[in-house]
Residue, then its C-alpha position, 0 to 999 in steps of 0.5 A: x493180695x493173699x497173705x501168702x503172696x504178700x509174705x512172698x513179696x515182702x521176702x523179695x523186698x527185704x531178704x533178696x533186696x529186689x528192686x522196686x521195678x521187680x516188685x511192681x512187676x511181680x505184684x502185677x503178675x501175681x494179681x492175675x492169679x487172683x483176678x482170673x481165679x477169684x474163687x480159688x486160693x492161689x495155693x490151691x490152683x492146679x496145673x490144668x487151671x494155671x494152663x487155662x489161665x495162661x490161655x485166657x491171657x493169650x486170648x485177651x491179647x497179652x504179648x508173648x513176652x508179657x505172658x512169659x514174664x507172668x509165668x516166671x513170676x508164678x514159678x518163683x511164687x510156687x517154688x517159694x511155697x514148695x520150699x515152705x511145705x505149703x504145696x507138694x510140687x510146683x504146679x507151673x512145672x511143664x507149662x510153657x509160654x507162647x513162643x516169642x519172636x526174637x527181637x534184636x535190640x536197636x543200636x545206633x550206627x557209629x556215624x549216628x552216635x557221632x552225630x548225636x554226641x558232637x552237637x553243641x549245647x546252647x544252654x546249661x541244661x543242654x550241657x547236662x543232656x550232652x553229658x548224660x548221653x556221652x556217659x550212657x554211650x561211653x560206659x554202657x550204663x543203665x538208665x536207673x544207674x545214670x539217674x542214681x549217680x551222685x557227685x563225688x561219690x560215684x564219679x572219679x574223673x582223675x582215674x576216669x571211672x564211674x562206679x554204679x549200683x546195678x541189678x541185684x545190688x551189684x557194684x561195678x566200676x567202668x571206664x569213662x571215655x575222654x569225650x565223656x570226661x570233657x562233657x562231664x567237666x563242662x556240665x559240673x561247671x554249669x551244675x554249680x549255678x543250678x543245683x540246690x546246696x544240699x543236692x548230691x545228685x550228679x544230674x539235676x533238673x531245672x529246679x536243682x533237684x535230681x532228674x528223674x528217669x523219665x526226665x532223662x529219657x525225655x531230654x535225650x529224645x529232645x537232644x536227638x531231635x535237635x541233632x537231626x537224627x530222625x530216629x527215636x533215641x532212648x537211654x537203653x539204645x545208647x547202652x545197646x550201641x555201646x555194647x554193639x560197637x565195643x564188640x565189633x571193635x574188640x570181639x571180646x564178649x567176656x569184657x563186654x559182659x563185665x562192662x555191662x554188668x550181665x550176670x550170665x554171658x547168654x544175655x550178652x550174646x545177643x550182641x553177637x547177632x548185632x555184630x553179625x548183622x554188621x559183618x553181613x552188611x560189610x560183606x554185601x557191600x564189599x565182596x565181589x560176588x555179593x554186589x548186585x548188578 
């Protein structure tokens, strides 16, 4: 990395408190500037050269979404340089990433969610798996938020609430449904025989230590297979399902935005498209003039 890129990333980490995931993505995307134009310091790369770099990434088969993310990282870096007076203007101005197909997030149907969560655990670890799935669906948590939960500090089963630290270090408190509360109480009982004495994590692995994000994803997929769902279930799918089903029932986009912890409502609006798909399906099944003969 160049000295300016290293300084930019350090500022992101320490002053803006960017997440490790964000820092890794930025580091990867900014490395393209060095590998694609090794003879030119990144501060001196001109707009036509940046455009050629983007075209080269596209020609190498990089997905439009990945190119858009890369361009976003470049813009942030050059804005930072411009604020420091290192460059006169942002060379990314006017550059556009290839158009991305609009892929709606995949959500379970209500019957599928019920089938996933109604299964009976056969052992303590499956009791944990059901509790994790219930909490993801009940409260719309991100995978990282679930993995970082601590017993007692984040969970209030008297008030039926869970407090999480989301993106940009923003804290939010969301309700816990009755079924999720029951599953959590059952797991906490089992947890006593598994967790190490000094372990604070709510969810632990078979060794008694905090279960990793990858471990959560693998166990959730295993639990879904056991219930015979026939689809690959990942943690974010339950967050999508939470948002979609809540919006279908309430129609309150602002409330869903708050519960999901979205900074911009435009991020939440994608679930209105899921809701419309649901309405269109109901229309096709119920309207007299929509039925196929």
